[in-house]
Steps between C-alpha positions, in 0.01 A plus 500: 500500500510673162322836467452470125528220244479492121309222325674401177193342348146567385147362517359291780833417667590869528157569652545202733833629633361852540216371721736335747742793498213736574389276788854519643523878459755480219472747211515360147633604161361353178667493160302502179525483122311702242227233495462510880484876557151473655531145635366400841843438653603854400202662668535283813865589565608813687730596212553379143782536247472457123772267369440450129296378208233230516710193407647355820848488344483881477364558851458237770811308392719814490649459847712814478177701469354312796810567710494869406132520600584356842790743547291795385216427743715390794368145508718287727397164354356350183241224489526327159170309514514203262603490137691792345813559717407280797760232421757718326830481687642803313209709627558369851866601468401846375279547806789403726744730316262792554434433867145379439362190674375236260192337658593150398782248525875569471669522160663160542168326561343658191800398289500146639136442409505718187631210294283193522790273408731652764215479752466127432869450580468693827190308600662167420790591730254608770320164482177634351343238266515579126312391188725305260630723220783677320619826657836542327657802333547337158202627302560312176150417370617149410613445859169628638310277259713200593444565872126508433515178297695330779255610771201401292208720409317702615763752609479863607720771350555787744689826471763510774429872550125455471189536706123529458496230232718702261750303295333173592368227270373145545642263239314174451705346220831536318314637197387805704840574653658741250198731470444499877865577574507788251180647646618464860840659424341786306246571775769481768727740314216750455394478865834466681777574249628145552403188303685237705285188543478207736310178436306305763300182499136604483291330767161416350274551805686715752359764729666839526541569871707790626624593846506858628824561687623801696850570630643795690846651553541309829513145357133430576289317242140377492259360244144632488354177366417413143291606203365268230542670163433200277221653291684680221476603138812570293703421816340796674287455808123549482361402842719451806399370840641455848548265666556235232218240496600165645820631655600297807682664792803277436523589132446870578787498747724307261437745214525799735837389633626435146394854407687644797807294401478657156477851644784454748722358226506844336502713818151625429322802651139610463207332325564217260313212344642154441303319232472121490342239280308260721443154353205276580719271717593790730848556356585859419764673289647851501394711201628848575515768765341838435696762690207737545143523618263287291180605324311244709631610841151613618381141554788450744405823675137387529580166668788625716359837605831667411571801276795383290577846364531626858737210570705604195530858619596400854762248387649748251531751786702247699232376739476129587214291365173588677428135589683170546398179325310363798289816522369467144170317449260427215148634531242399239539488123551766232481526121633759259359534148687716251263710292647572159403688187525195277284272288493144636304386193787619279792324668504760782614768258553833682264781404504875545218743570364770724330385819171677438335341805657334806309370800690285748347266758448657840822465699505365855703274728410224252550681168797712391566665164854609411493716187682783332225620270172689523199547279606699196861372499651341192647151477784580261726292282807607697454303822372178648121476450417409861215720623475381860548220748189371675586341834253320727528328839285277716525230766560211258551433129136434414380820665781703345418355157140608547624850580711498184224402259256743658751786480581419137130511413484848656802639312389724211734630230404650165713646226730204447484122495599341832553150638245537781253247357785257432613533863144439619471186289838378616426560869158335478595191297496167682873416465599831658246463778654158570853651492611264223788732418808488280676739264308361201163565665356737239594282204382182672163643602444731203152366431385539860634856519391634161166315483543444129355150474178433309322430829616829652395694191153344503463589870639853473309616191149479655618692807650776285182519290277512808697792643492696173123453460428595862729800465319603182164479676633688801644772279177528302299534819728776620466682170121469512473624859721799420319593179230682695266513200276200436473596135878477464502139618165324513539196724192338345637521147655179363753717317646591838519147642842349585379142461574449128123535427394424144145508366483153344820327619652367821681752720858424390818693579813439295815593688865501402735464797880499520615262775858380553604686183251303285169621357176304545152549354206403721123498468290586803126443533340723761171416677308646791367261768284715727740771612814295427689530171680184388747458216567189294859543383614286208854450373584221256200297612584536871206670675492652848202655677606809693352765723638740754496825690756777450543757776789735431810284461345198673338226293283219632493248215310178435614269218292182449388515863847562647507828696813693596633851561749699292648848497567703188757764405456718192811610309537723195316271259492169685371333815654274764267267685623325814348182641634278778689290243615732226517840339383548144566806289274567201362772279243547228639421159539799273281500190663367185579807291640302213843501343518879480533532878754224542868577530682361199794310638558276199865454429614653831541425868383741768676618818301363796611786729702819522864409537852488364630284219764276657620280215422394144556126491499447121609699196255676271424263213559188714273200459347380826272225628186544705581600862861591424608799716526818291568780747498584870332801664539608861263704715431532871780257593372227269627365170248396235602291200311550172482177300415416142124443459558256214767367267626786285760774483573837662468773237631785717524629857359841592703545823859436604643393835482778759210685338177575690182337368138600561250230583303406189776607260585270209839347574586331174365393166452124475430289196330166560578204278220403267 
């Protein structure tokens, strides 16, 4: 076995590999950029080598620097993790040329699956079922459009060199085709240096089910069951689970054997994932094969009891697979939720920030947290905004789902916007509990997940108000008890009451609350019945009577006679309140300071995030219609298109392609038509 390995990656996957290597007595070498000098993976490793500036193209993608780091430290093998150089055949060749073991598949396997179109041809020959589509080398846009017209819409444009949803666009009509093709080609070129496209028929209600395969150097191959990765946004997975709900033993074996066929067709070695689209009638179609370890591999580890990184290391060292197919069994059910620094209420736009406070759920045999950050670390514009992976396990799906929602409610992060509350709402909504899954799940069940209906708003507002009033009373009581001087705070004085006391009027609070990105004004009448304080909360004529008890972060609430429990997390200036059915995030509205305090954005459009200008889509002076695309920014592996807010014309652009842009900067001057 290797004495020392280098991990050519960063973040949680680097930390994940280090943990297994340490368990096996293998020393580790980390590499890091300027931005990662004090990162967790650097401090965890036995040694660390600086390899360049913060942008990944100047550091983690510079494989000559990675190779030199391995040679300098005497590392015998390199684990590429996922992303970056993990599926780069030239890097694999460089490792081989320098006598370094690449902990992954052979060069030929990477090259075979590196082109999606070539992979389709190989799979067709191997008898693996394929989705109808065009996979040819002729990239004439007219030909691609004609192929799409012939197949019938919707279709899916996919970069042949792609992965992780990059260079991929759904096209629902011929009118959308040209813009979608240009965007997909541009994104693919930026991400992979290759803008070759394929076109596939887009199945309207498929599930995304993938099979974990493992092969060794002795012609042995097994599949470690399946993962359902159907719940996605922007073609990137959000919550994964294993095993797939509703999977029959016969279908599992059929898909598993097809995955092994795919792996053997390219003489595979190591860990790989064969991804399929599973239709409602039980038919399945090959999508692609990822020649690396997947982000979601922990759910497979939880149900199989196997350490897949250990398997990788042993296979790379020439050992046979640890187990045969008949020795592998499924135990229980597992979920993985990806926790991101992003704003689900703003189209999942990535955000940056410093993690001023981080508190993870308590880990155990049931709860696992894979992360590469600590409190005080920065989520920067240079890398993927994933903060952590929360993995849970239990005996069956219902119990595991209960573990997931409870753990999400216990996860505390301040300093940046995260998707934790979105994940909680998704995991607790009825369609997800019933495993009504397909790749359009989030769009289809948007209302159930985001709780943005009138009914949800009317139910959530009183609960938010009740918490804020109880918190105010609790805080006032603490201040009074700590004052120490009765003259400083006379509890008998009406001027010190927290019950909206007025000498000749009803006790009325007026509160402004921001909920689901909208501001609401409410009136609250407060009355004392014996020792119990009750609130009559009115919004737009809808009145709710509320009372409750707040003890720390636990709230016992009663709304119109309905009693239930909730837990509360406080962030920088907002609150998250978790019930059995949903999470709601809210804050007190800021006072209206008038026009003088408002940012004047008239005539301009503002950068929604720190990033890089990718392309200007129109000329300065051009006339445009409302919603026409004007420019494209990229940050944290995501493109964001800025569109015209109204009919008008572009007066001038303030940035050119390739330039860095600060979040909040004015991007262009826009003149609206009168």
